[in-house]
C-alpha positions as CSV (number, residue, x, y, z in Angstrom):
1,M,-0.2,-0.1,0.2
2,A,2.7,2.4,0.7
3,D,4.4,2.0,-2.3
4,T,1.7,1.7,-4.5
5,F,-0.6,4.8,-2.9
6,G,2.6,6.5,-0.8
7,M,0.2,5.5,2.6
8,S,-0.5,2.6,4.5
9,S,-4.5,1.2,4.0
10,E,-5.0,3.0,7.9
11,E,-4.4,6.3,6.6
12,R,-5.8,5.9,2.6
13,D,-9.3,4.8,4.8
14,D,-9.3,8.0,6.9
15,E,-8.6,10.2,3.6
16,H,-11.5,8.3,2.0
17,A,-13.7,8.5,5.3
18,L,-12.5,12.4,5.9
19,G,-15.1,15.5,5.4
20,P,-17.7,17.3,7.3
21,V,-20.8,15.2,8.7
22,S,-23.8,17.9,9.0
23,L,-24.7,18.9,12.3
24,A,-27.8,20.3,11.1
25,Y,-28.8,16.7,9.3
26,L,-27.8,14.9,12.9
27,R,-30.0,17.4,14.6
28,N,-32.6,17.1,12.3
29,S,-32.7,13.0,12.6
30,I,-32.4,13.2,16.4
31,A,-35.4,15.7,16.7
32,L,-37.4,13.4,14.3
33,I,-36.8,10.2,16.4
34,E,-37.4,11.8,19.5
35,N,-40.9,13.4,18.4
36,S,-42.0,10.1,16.8
37,G,-41.9,9.1,20.4
38,I,-40.0,5.7,19.0
39,N,-37.1,5.9,21.4
40,E,-39.2,5.8,24.6
41,K,-41.1,2.4,23.1
42,I,-37.5,0.7,22.4
43,M,-36.6,1.0,26.0
44,Q,-39.8,-0.4,27.2
45,W,-39.7,-2.8,24.9
46,D,-35.9,-3.9,26.1
47,G,-37.0,-3.3,29.6
48,E,-39.9,-6.0,29.1
49,A,-37.6,-8.6,27.8
50,R,-34.6,-8.4,29.9
51,T,-34.5,-11.3,32.2
52,S,-31.6,-9.0,34.8
53,T,-29.8,-5.6,35.1
54,A,-26.5,-7.7,34.8
55,G,-24.4,-7.1,32.3
56,R,-22.1,-3.8,30.7
57,K,-23.1,-0.7,29.7
58,R,-23.2,0.3,26.3
59,V,-21.0,2.4,24.6
60,L,-23.6,2.9,22.0
61,P,-27.0,3.3,23.4
62,L,-29.6,2.4,21.5
63,T,-31.4,5.9,21.2
64,A,-28.6,6.0,18.8
65,I,-29.2,3.8,16.2
66,L,-31.7,5.2,14.1
67,P,-30.8,8.9,14.2
68,I,-27.2,7.6,12.9
69,M,-28.9,5.7,10.3
70,L,-31.4,8.4,9.3
71,L,-28.2,10.7,9.4
72,H,-26.4,8.3,6.8
73,I,-29.7,8.4,4.7
74,Q,-30.2,11.9,4.5
75,M,-26.1,12.1,3.6
76,G,-27.3,9.9,0.6
77,R,-24.7,7.2,2.4
78,G,-27.7,4.9,2.7
79,V,-27.2,2.0,5.6
80,V,-24.2,0.4,4.8
81,Y,-22.6,-1.0,8.5
82,L,-19.2,-0.5,7.5
83,D,-19.7,2.8,6.4
84,I,-21.9,4.1,9.4
85,A,-18.7,2.1,11.5
86,N,-16.1,5.1,9.4
87,T,-18.6,7.3,10.3
88,L,-18.7,6.8,14.4
89,H,-14.6,6.1,13.8
90,R,-13.3,9.0,11.7
91,R,-16.0,11.4,10.9
92,F,-17.7,12.2,14.2
93,G,-16.4,14.6,17.0
94,T,-16.8,15.2,20.3
95,K,-20.1,17.7,19.3
96,H,-21.8,14.5,17.3
97,F,-21.1,12.1,20.2
98,E,-22.0,14.5,23.2
99,L,-25.4,15.1,20.8
100,L,-26.4,11.3,20.9
101,G,-25.3,10.6,24.3
102,I,-22.0,8.4,23.4
103,P,-18.9,8.1,25.4
104,N,-16.1,9.2,22.9
105,K,-14.0,6.5,23.7
106,P,-10.6,4.8,22.1
107,S,-11.6,2.7,19.6
108,D,-11.2,1.3,16.6
109,K,-13.6,0.7,13.4
110,M,-13.9,-2.8,14.1
111,D,-15.3,-2.1,17.6
112,W,-17.9,0.9,16.7
113,Y,-18.9,-2.0,13.5
114,H,-19.7,-4.5,16.1
115,R,-21.7,-1.9,18.8
116,F,-24.0,-0.4,16.0
117,W,-24.6,-4.1,14.8
118,R,-25.1,-5.3,18.6
119,G,-27.6,-2.6,18.9
120,L,-29.5,-2.8,15.3
121,K,-30.0,-6.5,16.2
122,Q,-31.3,-6.3,19.3
123,I,-34.2,-3.2,18.1
124,L,-35.2,-5.6,15.2
125,G,-35.2,-8.6,17.7
126,H,-38.0,-6.4,19.5
127,I,-39.9,-5.9,15.9
128,D,-39.1,-8.9,13.6
129,P,-42.4,-10.8,13.0
130,Y,-40.4,-13.2,10.7
131,P,-37.3,-14.0,12.6
132,F,-35.7,-16.4,9.9
133,P,-32.2,-17.3,10.0
134,L,-30.5,-15.2,7.2
135,D,-27.3,-16.6,6.4
136,G,-28.7,-18.3,2.8
137,R,-28.8,-22.3,3.9
138,M,-32.5,-22.2,4.7
139,K,-34.1,-25.5,3.2
140,A,-37.5,-25.8,2.2
141,G,-38.8,-27.9,4.9
142,D,-37.6,-26.3,7.7
143,Y,-38.5,-23.0,6.1
144,A,-42.3,-23.8,5.7
145,A,-42.1,-25.5,9.1
146,R,-41.3,-21.8,10.6
147,L,-43.3,-20.0,8.6
148,A,-46.4,-22.0,9.7
149,D,-45.4,-21.8,13.4
150,F,-45.6,-18.0,12.9
151,T,-48.9,-17.6,11.1
152,H,-50.7,-20.4,12.9
153,G,-48.7,-21.9,15.6
154,E,-47.1,-21.3,18.8
155,G,-45.2,-18.8,18.0
156,K,-48.3,-16.7,16.9
157,E,-48.7,-14.6,19.2
158,Q,-45.1,-12.9,18.9
159,H,-45.5,-12.8,15.3
160,E,-48.8,-10.3,15.7
161,R,-47.3,-8.7,18.2
162,N,-44.2,-8.1,16.3
163,L,-45.9,-7.0,13.5
164,D,-48.2,-4.4,15.4
165,R,-45.0,-3.5,16.5
166,I,-43.2,-3.0,13.3
167,D,-45.6,-1.0,11.3
168,W,-46.3,1.4,14.5
169,L,-42.9,2.5,14.5
170,C,-42.2,2.6,10.8
171,N,-45.3,4.4,10.3
172,Q,-44.5,6.6,13.5
173,L,-41.1,7.2,11.7
174,V,-43.1,8.6,8.3
175,L,-45.8,10.6,10.5
176,A,-43.5,12.7,12.2
177,S,-41.1,13.6,9.4
178,A,-44.9,14.6,7.4
179,R,-45.5,17.1,10.6
180,T,-42.5,18.3,10.5
181,M,-44.1,21.0,7.4
182,P,-45.2,24.7,9.0
183,K,-48.6,24.5,10.2
184,E,-49.6,27.0,8.2
185,F,-49.3,23.9,5.6
186,L,-51.2,21.7,7.5
187,R,-53.9,23.8,8.2
188,Q,-54.8,24.4,4.9
189,Y,-54.6,20.6,3.8
190,Q,-58.0,19.2,3.4
191,G,-57.2,15.2,3.6
192,N,-57.4,14.0,-0.4
193,C,-54.6,11.4,-0.9
194,A,-53.1,8.9,-3.7
195,I,-51.9,5.3,-2.9
196,D,-49.8,3.4,-4.6
197,A,-47.1,-0.1,-4.0
198,S,-43.3,0.1,-5.5
199,L,-40.8,-2.5,-5.5
200,I,-38.0,-2.5,-3.0
201,A,-35.6,-4.6,-4.6
202,V,-33.4,-7.3,-2.5
203,Q,-29.7,-8.4,-3.3
204,G,-29.5,-12.0,-4.5
205,R,-31.5,-14.6,-6.7
206,Q,-35.3,-14.9,-6.6
207,N,-37.0,-17.4,-4.0
208,P,-38.6,-20.2,-5.9
209,T,-42.2,-20.1,-5.9
210,N,-42.7,-23.7,-4.7
211,L,-42.5,-23.6,-1.1
212,E,-41.0,-27.6,-1.1
213,L,-38.2,-26.3,-2.9
214,N,-35.0,-24.6,-1.3
215,R,-34.9,-20.9,-0.8
216,S,-32.3,-19.8,-3.0
217,N,-31.9,-15.9,-1.7
218,P,-30.0,-15.4,2.0
219,D,-33.3,-13.6,3.3
220,P,-35.7,-16.5,2.9
221,F,-39.0,-14.6,3.5
222,S,-38.5,-12.0,0.3
223,G,-40.9,-12.3,-2.9
224,R,-40.8,-12.2,-6.6
225,Y,-41.5,-9.1,-8.3
226,R,-42.9,-8.9,-12.1
227,R,-44.3,-5.8,-14.1
228,G,-47.6,-6.3,-14.8
229,G,-51.0,-8.1,-12.7
230,K,-50.6,-7.9,-9.3
231,H,-46.7,-8.1,-9.1
232,D,-46.9,-11.3,-7.8
233,G,-43.9,-13.4,-9.5
234,K,-44.6,-16.3,-11.1
235,G,-41.4,-17.6,-11.7
236,A,-40.1,-16.0,-15.0
237,K,-36.2,-15.3,-15.4
238,T,-37.4,-11.7,-15.2
239,D,-38.7,-11.7,-11.5
240,I,-36.8,-9.6,-9.3
241,A,-36.3,-10.4,-5.1
242,G,-37.5,-8.3,-3.3
243,Y,-40.3,-6.9,-1.4
244,E,-43.1,-4.3,-1.8
245,V,-43.8,-0.5,0.2
246,E,-47.3,0.7,-0.4
247,T,-47.5,4.6,0.5
248,A,-50.1,7.2,1.0
249,T,-49.1,10.8,-0.7
250,T,-50.8,14.3,0.0
251,V,-52.4,15.8,-3.0
252,W,-53.6,18.7,-3.2
253,N,-57.3,20.2,-2.6
254,R,-58.2,20.8,-5.7
255,P,-56.3,20.0,-9.2
256,S,-55.0,24.1,-9.9
257,E,-53.9,24.5,-5.9
258,S,-50.8,23.2,-5.7
259,E,-48.7,25.6,-3.9
260,L,-50.7,25.5,-0.5
261,F,-48.2,22.5,1.5
262,P,-45.9,20.2,-0.1
263,S,-46.6,16.4,-1.3
264,V,-45.6,14.0,1.1
265,V,-45.8,10.5,2.1
266,T,-47.9,10.1,5.5
267,A,-48.7,6.5,5.5
268,I,-46.6,3.1,4.6
269,S,-47.2,-0.9,4.4
270,F,-44.9,-3.1,3.8
271,H,-45.4,-7.0,2.0
272,K,-44.3,-9.0,-0.4
273,P,-45.1,-8.3,-3.9
274,G,-48.7,-9.2,-4.6
275,M,-49.8,-9.8,-1.2
276,L,-51.8,-6.7,-1.6
277,V,-54.8,-7.9,0.6
278,G,-56.1,-5.5,3.3
279,H,-52.8,-3.1,2.7
280,G,-54.9,-0.2,0.8
281,M,-57.6,-0.2,3.4
282,K,-54.9,0.0,6.2
283,L,-53.1,2.9,4.2
284,I,-56.2,4.8,4.0
285,E,-57.2,4.0,8.1
286,R,-53.4,5.2,9.3
287,H,-53.7,8.4,6.6
288,K,-57.1,9.4,8.2
289,A,-56.1,9.2,12.0
290,A,-52.8,10.9,11.4
291,F,-54.7,14.1,10.1
292,G,-58.3,13.6,11.9
293,L,-60.1,13.5,8.7
294,D,-63.4,13.0,8.1
295,R,-64.6,13.2,4.2
296,F,-61.5,13.1,1.8
297,L,-60.9,11.5,-1.7
298,V,-58.5,8.5,-2.7
299,M,-56.8,8.2,-5.7
300,A,-55.9,4.9,-6.5
301,D,-55.1,2.3,-9.6
302,R,-56.6,-0.7,-10.7
303,A,-54.8,-2.7,-8.4
304,Y,-57.1,-1.5,-5.6
305,N,-59.9,-0.8,-7.4
306,N,-59.7,-5.0,-8.4
307,S,-59.9,-5.8,-4.6
308,R,-62.3,-7.7,-2.9
309,I,-65.0,-5.3,-1.5
310,E,-65.3,-6.5,1.7
311,T,-61.5,-5.7,2.5
312,F,-61.0,-2.7,0.2
313,H,-64.4,-0.8,-0.9
314,I,-67.2,-1.5,2.3
315,P,-64.5,-0.4,4.9
316,A,-63.3,2.8,2.8
317,R,-66.8,3.5,2.0
318,K,-67.6,3.4,5.9
319,A,-64.4,5.7,6.6
320,G,-65.9,8.9,4.3
321,V,-63.7,7.8,1.7
322,E,-64.4,8.7,-2.3
323,L,-62.8,6.9,-4.8
324,V,-61.1,8.2,-8.1
325,I,-60.4,5.0,-10.1
326,D,-59.7,3.6,-13.1
327,Y,-61.5,0.6,-15.0
328,R,-59.8,-2.7,-16.8
329,A,-62.0,-2.4,-20.3
330,K,-63.9,-5.4,-19.3
331,D,-65.8,-3.5,-16.6
332,L,-66.8,-0.4,-18.8
333,G,-70.3,0.3,-19.3
334,L,-73.3,-1.1,-17.0
335,Q,-71.9,-1.9,-13.8
336,G,-75.2,-2.1,-11.6
337,A,-78.0,-1.4,-11.1
338,Y,-80.7,-0.2,-8.1
339,A,-84.4,0.6,-8.2
340,D,-85.0,2.8,-11.4
341,L,-80.9,3.8,-11.4
342,Y,-78.3,2.6,-13.9
343,L,-74.6,2.5,-12.6
344,V,-72.6,3.1,-15.1
345,D,-68.7,4.2,-15.6
346,G,-68.5,4.6,-11.9
347,N,-71.9,7.2,-11.7
348,W,-75.5,6.4,-11.1
349,H,-78.1,7.6,-13.8
350,V,-81.6,7.2,-15.1
351,R,-82.4,4.4,-16.7
352,S,-83.8,5.9,-19.9
353,L,-80.1,6.7,-20.5
354,P,-79.5,5.5,-24.5
355,Q,-78.0,2.3,-25.3
356,K,-74.9,4.0,-27.0
357,L,-74.4,6.2,-24.1
358,I,-73.8,3.2,-21.7
359,D,-71.2,2.0,-24.3
360,A,-69.3,5.2,-25.0
361,T,-66.8,4.4,-22.8
362,K,-66.5,0.9,-24.5
363,D,-66.4,2.0,-27.6
364,L,-63.9,4.8,-27.0
365,V,-61.5,2.4,-25.6
366,E,-61.7,0.3,-28.9
367,L,-61.6,3.1,-30.8
368,E,-58.0,3.7,-29.5
369,K,-57.1,0.2,-29.9
370,S,-57.7,0.1,-33.4
371,R,-56.6,3.7,-34.2
372,S,-54.0,2.3,-36.9
373,E,-56.8,1.0,-38.9
374,F,-58.2,4.7,-39.5
375,E,-57.1,7.4,-41.5
376,R,-56.0,10.8,-39.4
377,F,-59.3,12.5,-39.6
378,D,-61.6,9.8,-39.5
379,Y,-60.0,9.2,-36.2
380,N,-60.5,12.3,-34.7
381,Q,-64.2,12.8,-36.6
382,K,-65.1,9.9,-34.4
383,R,-62.9,10.6,-31.5
384,A,-64.7,13.5,-31.3
385,A,-67.9,12.1,-31.5
386,L,-67.8,9.8,-28.7
387,L,-66.2,12.4,-26.4
388,A,-69.6,14.3,-27.2
389,R,-71.8,11.3,-26.2
390,L,-69.7,10.5,-22.6
391,K,-70.2,14.9,-22.3
392,N,-74.4,13.7,-22.7
393,R,-74.4,11.3,-20.1
394,S,-74.7,14.3,-17.8
395,H,-78.4,15.0,-18.7
396,Y,-79.1,11.3,-17.4
397,R,-76.5,11.5,-14.0
398,M,-77.8,11.5,-10.7
399,T,-76.6,14.0,-8.4
400,A,-74.8,13.9,-5.1
401,K,-76.7,15.3,-2.3
402,G,-74.5,15.9,0.6
403,L,-71.6,13.0,1.2
404,P,-72.3,9.5,2.6
405,D,-73.0,8.8,5.7
406,P,-71.1,6.7,7.9
407,D,-73.0,3.5,6.8
408,G,-71.8,4.3,3.4
409,Y,-75.5,5.5,2.5
410,Q,-75.9,8.6,0.3
411,R,-78.6,10.5,-1.1
412,F,-79.0,11.3,-4.5
413,T,-81.3,13.8,-6.6
414,Y,-82.9,13.2,-9.7
415,P,-82.0,14.8,-13.3
416,T,-84.4,17.8,-14.0
417,E,-82.8,18.9,-17.3
418,S,-83.0,15.0,-19.0
419,P,-83.6,15.4,-22.5
420,V,-86.0,12.3,-22.2
421,P,-88.5,13.3,-19.4
422,H,-88.0,11.0,-16.5
423,T,-90.3,10.1,-13.4
424,S,-88.9,8.4,-10.3
425,L,-91.1,5.2,-9.6
426,D,-92.2,6.8,-6.4
427,G,-92.6,10.1,-7.6
428,K,-90.0,11.6,-6.1
429,K,-87.3,13.9,-6.5
430,S,-84.7,12.2,-4.6
431,I,-83.4,8.3,-3.7
432,M,-81.4,7.3,-0.8
433,I,-78.9,4.2,-2.2
434,P,-77.5,1.8,0.2
435,L,-74.2,0.8,0.8
436,L,-74.5,-2.7,-0.8
437,I,-77.4,-3.6,-3.3
438,P,-79.2,-6.9,-3.0
439,E,-76.5,-8.9,-5.4
440,K,-78.5,-10.2,-8.7
441,T,-77.2,-12.4,-11.8
442,V,-77.3,-10.7,-15.1
443,K,-77.7,-12.8,-18.0
444,A,-75.0,-12.8,-20.1
445,K,-76.4,-11.1,-24.1
446,E,-74.1,-13.3,-26.3
447,P,-75.2,-17.0,-26.5
448,G,-72.8,-19.0,-24.0
449,G,-71.7,-16.4,-22.4
450,K,-70.9,-16.4,-18.7
451,S,-73.6,-14.7,-16.4
452,R,-72.0,-12.5,-13.4
453,V,-73.2,-10.8,-10.4
454,L,-73.1,-6.8,-10.2
455,Q,-72.3,-5.2,-6.7
456,P,-72.5,-1.5,-7.5
457,L,-70.1,-0.3,-5.0
458,K,-67.2,-2.0,-6.5
459,H,-67.2,0.8,-9.1
460,L,-69.0,3.2,-7.5
461,Q,-66.7,6.8,-7.8
462,R,-67.0,10.4,-7.0
463,F,-66.5,12.1,-10.7
464,A,-67.8,11.0,-14.2
465,Y,-65.6,8.9,-15.4
466,M,-62.8,10.2,-18.2
467,G,-64.8,13.7,-18.0
468,E,-62.8,16.8,-17.2
469,E,-63.1,16.7,-13.2
470,W,-62.2,13.1,-13.1
471,S,-59.0,13.6,-15.6
472,S,-57.8,16.2,-13.5
473,H,-58.1,15.1,-10.2
474,Y,-57.1,11.3,-11.5
475,G,-54.2,12.9,-12.6
476,M,-52.8,13.8,-9.5
477,R,-52.1,10.5,-9.1
478,N,-48.9,10.9,-10.4
479,L,-48.0,12.4,-7.2
480,V,-47.4,9.6,-5.2
481,E,-45.7,8.0,-8.5
482,A,-43.6,10.7,-8.1
483,S,-42.6,10.6,-4.5
484,N,-42.0,6.4,-5.0
485,S,-39.6,7.6,-7.3
486,R,-37.8,10.4,-5.9
487,F,-36.7,8.6,-2.6
488,K,-35.3,5.8,-4.8
489,D,-33.3,8.6,-7.2
490,A,-29.4,7.8,-7.0
491,N,-28.8,11.6,-6.0
492,Q,-31.1,11.3,-3.0
493,E,-32.0,8.4,-0.6
494,D,-31.3,6.0,-3.3
495,L,-33.4,3.5,-1.9
496,G,-33.5,1.6,-5.2
497,N,-30.1,0.9,-4.7
498,T,-29.9,-2.7,-2.9
499,K,-26.0,-2.5,-2.0
500,K,-26.5,0.7,0.1
501,R,-28.9,-1.6,2.1
502,S,-26.1,-4.0,4.2
503,G,-29.3,-5.7,6.2
504,R,-31.5,-8.9,5.1
505,G,-35.0,-9.7,6.1
506,F,-38.2,-8.3,6.5
507,S,-37.5,-5.7,9.3
508,S,-34.6,-4.5,8.1
509,N,-35.8,-3.9,5.0
510,Y,-39.1,-2.7,6.1
511,L,-37.4,-0.3,8.6
512,V,-34.8,1.6,6.2
513,T,-37.6,1.9,3.8
514,A,-39.4,3.9,6.6
515,L,-36.4,5.9,7.3
516,A,-35.8,6.6,3.4
517,I,-39.1,7.7,3.2
518,S,-38.8,10.2,6.4
519,S,-36.0,11.4,4.5
520,F,-37.6,12.2,1.3
521,N,-40.3,13.7,3.4
522,L,-37.8,16.1,5.0
523,R,-36.6,16.8,1.5
524,S,-39.8,17.5,0.4
525,I,-40.8,20.0,2.8
526,A,-37.4,22.0,2.7
527,A,-37.5,21.9,-1.0
528,F,-41.5,23.8,-1.4
529,I,-40.4,26.2,1.6
530,L,-37.3,27.6,-0.8
531,K,-39.6,27.3,-3.9
532,L,-42.3,29.9,-1.8
533,R,-39.3,32.1,-1.1
534,D,-37.7,32.0,-4.5
535,K,-41.0,33.0,-6.2
536,A,-41.3,35.7,-3.4
537,V,-38.2,37.8,-4.5
538,E,-38.9,40.3,-7.0
539,K,-37.3,39.3,-10.2
540,P,-34.2,42.1,-10.9
541,I,-35.3,44.7,-13.6
542,R,-33.5,44.7,-16.3
543,A,-32.1,48.7,-17.2
544,R,-33.5,50.6,-19.8
545,R,-31.3,49.9,-23.3
546,R,-32.0,53.4,-24.5
547,K,-29.2,56.0,-23.2
548,D,-29.2,59.7,-22.7
549,E,-26.7,62.2,-23.9
550,N,-24.4,61.2,-21.1
551,K,-24.6,57.5,-22.1
552,R,-26.5,56.8,-19.2
553,P,-29.5,54.4,-19.3
554,L,-32.6,56.3,-19.2
555,A,-34.8,55.9,-15.8
556,R,-37.6,53.0,-15.4
557,L,-40.7,54.4,-16.1
558,V,-43.1,54.3,-13.3
559,T,-46.9,54.6,-13.4
560,A,-48.5,56.8,-11.1
561,Q,-50.2,53.7,-9.4
562,A,-46.9,52.0,-8.9
563,A,-45.1,55.5,-8.0
564,A,-47.9,56.2,-5.4
565,P,-47.1,55.9,-1.5
566,P,-48.5,52.4,0.3
567,G,-52.1,53.6,1.7
């Protein structure tokens, strides 16, 4: 090393490790963890698990572990244990140790490595619902037996307790970071959110889909991710080993109001790819509780709309949520019926709605599929005609009178200006529509076709599908997609880089994901404040090009109104 680089290996490591560690980032990290109440809980759980107070005192207290991890993520260094050891050994000064309550004892890098790893392992031991061995040698039989014990056997109680603990801890981290935004922003936020899932890849090969086969990944519980469908890998070579994080993200009160508050993540959930059941509703419940919401909109893609009504639509409706959703092509058109009404593309209409208007969206989708078959002029004409049909539905659409009640019932008034006069069955001007409609089997029109049971709640939504309001509100779903992309950005939290996560297993990846999203929230809030500041600064006024006889720029013209004194 001395001959090649002119310095010993220790000196070279020092050179690479040197660099200032932001005290602002560190104070930020400590404050966020303290405000979340997490450290108090960790110490409580640790005290409950201890059988005695014997043993030497920790040099690195448990309360310092999460702030150090968050600090590293904010610095763009991820959670790499050896790099954290380098920070403790070489980058920290007296003030850093003092803020974290760490005695600055003479130690080498590996001392700090082992201290940090022991502390983190102890925390994970209190919250890990899937404590599998992570050495990469797990056999199929052992894995299946342990999984059965965690979920159905003697280990079930501890599994459920730890699952509750890690969900609480990770969501407290995210919520604490979201609540750092100024109160004036929080006051203007009315509760709308968008939800989506995103891949968190892990290093190593994909585990087999068949539980009878030995586990291929050092993390035996990790799943397989695929791009399409429900993202549940089926065994293809293109599947990716990993987990999914689901996030709820704040969106604007109305599409045009993008400068009232920043878009941040408010709730998260973590699971194997494709295991979506119940997680969407968990996000909504956490988001609702976090801000004490009563009624709000949720923008969601087809993955959530395709959920079972018992696990998503019914509890969401009862929670005061109205959806803004998209549909599969086969779900377009007639989606249910009640009394003298039809549910068409998510909205209630009177039954006098012509069939050509019922099929308008279907026809539009078919036109887009066969676009290449038409000349440009013909295509534009056909598309304009179908869009006009969609607009004409408004004459037959029922109008919501108020919001859904706590039981999911909602009152609607009949249209008064329909091209075809419509009179309700009982002559009343409004109707109360229940949460669930008595199910009826609708026969297929085609001979031999399958009949299906239509439950309107499955497709019910706030706005007229593909209308202007729907398009502008559903378009805000890109905020959750953007946030899921940005916390994976290589120039920021870099959560998409598996090499910046030393830990293995469900709990380690869940915890690091929550910390990375917390860092993203802090960054988003700071960026939003700076954006407002920059917009508030008056733009410099360019000097006039014309000059006087002494070659000096002429003075700027000032109108009487501008020149008048304030007040």
